C-alpha positions as CSV (number, residue, x, y, z in Angstrom):
1,M,3.4,71.1,-38.2
2,K,5.8,68.2,-38.9
3,L,7.7,67.6,-42.2
4,T,8.9,64.1,-42.6
5,S,10.5,64.2,-45.9
6,G,13.3,66.1,-47.6
7,A,14.2,67.3,-51.0
8,D,13.3,63.9,-52.5
9,D,9.7,65.1,-52.1
10,P,9.8,68.6,-53.2
11,E,6.0,69.4,-53.3
12,R,5.5,68.1,-49.8
13,C,8.4,70.1,-48.6
14,S,7.2,73.3,-50.2
15,Q,3.7,72.8,-48.9
16,A,4.8,72.3,-45.4
17,F,7.0,75.4,-45.4
18,T,4.3,77.6,-47.2
19,V,1.4,76.6,-45.0
20,T,3.5,77.2,-41.9
21,A,4.6,80.6,-43.2
22,T,1.1,81.4,-44.2
23,A,-0.4,80.6,-40.8
24,L,2.4,82.8,-39.3
25,A,1.5,85.7,-41.5
26,A,-2.2,85.3,-40.4
27,G,-1.1,85.7,-36.9
28,V,-1.2,82.0,-35.8
29,R,1.4,80.8,-33.4
30,V,3.4,78.2,-35.4
31,S,6.0,75.5,-34.8
32,L,7.4,73.5,-37.7
33,W,9.3,70.2,-36.8
34,L,11.8,68.9,-39.3
35,T,12.2,65.1,-39.1
36,G,14.1,62.6,-41.3
37,D,15.8,64.1,-44.4
38,A,13.8,67.5,-43.7
39,S,16.4,68.1,-40.9
40,W,18.9,69.2,-43.6
41,F,16.8,72.3,-44.2
42,A,18.1,73.7,-40.9
43,V,21.6,73.6,-42.1
44,P,23.0,76.7,-43.7
45,G,22.9,76.6,-47.5
46,R,20.6,73.6,-47.8
47,A,17.2,75.3,-48.2
48,E,19.0,77.7,-50.6
49,M,19.7,74.8,-52.8
50,F,16.1,73.7,-53.0
51,T,14.0,74.6,-56.1
52,L,10.4,73.9,-57.1
53,P,8.9,75.7,-60.0
54,H,6.1,78.1,-59.2
55,S,6.9,78.0,-55.5
56,T,8.2,80.6,-53.0
57,P,12.0,80.1,-52.3
58,L,12.2,77.7,-49.3
59,A,15.0,79.6,-47.7
60,G,12.8,82.7,-47.4
61,L,9.9,80.8,-45.9
62,R,12.4,79.1,-43.5
63,D,13.8,82.4,-42.3
64,L,10.3,83.8,-41.6
65,I,9.4,80.8,-39.6
66,I,12.7,81.1,-37.6
67,T,12.0,84.8,-37.0
68,G,8.3,84.6,-36.0
69,G,7.8,81.0,-35.0
70,T,9.6,77.9,-33.8
71,L,11.6,75.8,-36.0
72,T,12.7,72.4,-34.5
73,V,15.0,69.5,-35.7
74,C,14.2,66.1,-34.2
75,S,17.0,65.2,-31.9
76,Q,17.3,61.7,-33.1
77,C,17.1,62.7,-36.7
78,A,19.9,65.1,-36.1
79,Q,22.0,62.5,-34.5
80,R,21.5,60.1,-37.3
81,R,22.8,62.8,-39.6
82,N,25.7,63.7,-37.3
83,L,24.2,67.2,-36.8
84,S,24.6,69.2,-33.7
85,A,23.0,72.4,-32.8
86,D,26.3,74.1,-33.9
87,D,25.6,72.9,-37.4
88,L,22.1,74.5,-37.6
89,L,21.1,78.0,-38.3
90,P,20.8,80.5,-35.4
91,G,17.3,80.2,-33.8
92,V,16.7,76.5,-34.7
93,R,16.4,74.2,-31.8
94,V,16.9,70.5,-31.4
95,A,14.4,68.7,-29.3
96,G,12.9,65.2,-28.9
97,A,9.7,63.4,-29.1
98,A,8.5,64.4,-25.6
99,T,8.6,68.0,-26.6
100,F,6.8,67.3,-29.9
101,V,4.1,65.4,-28.0
102,E,3.7,68.2,-25.5
103,E,3.3,70.8,-28.2
104,A,1.0,68.6,-30.4
105,L,-1.3,67.9,-27.3
106,S,-1.5,71.3,-26.0
107,P,-4.9,73.1,-26.0
108,D,-5.9,75.0,-29.2
109,T,-3.2,73.1,-31.2
110,Q,-4.0,71.7,-34.7
111,A,-1.1,69.3,-35.7
112,L,-0.5,68.8,-39.5
113,V,1.9,66.3,-40.9
114,Y,3.5,66.6,-44.3
């Protein structure tokens, strides 16, 4: 899955994290890519500040995804925000377009973009 927006579009953010965590709970191998302003959710404290009525806290969903799946920040998006791997939560990786394409085109993969 790929999340292309940040806190400026709270419902889209919540949906991406919720669907990814739900798939993980159902036993699906998951990978969530954070691009654009969604990259900030991989920085300690940022997801904790996110609120949306009637939704599961984003930080908890993020932590589930880090623990059981793969959470990736787009390398160019990180650079544009002056973020390095040291600025991100443990377990979050930084990778580029080639890695995304490889994942998205692998057999038995269903790519969703929010």
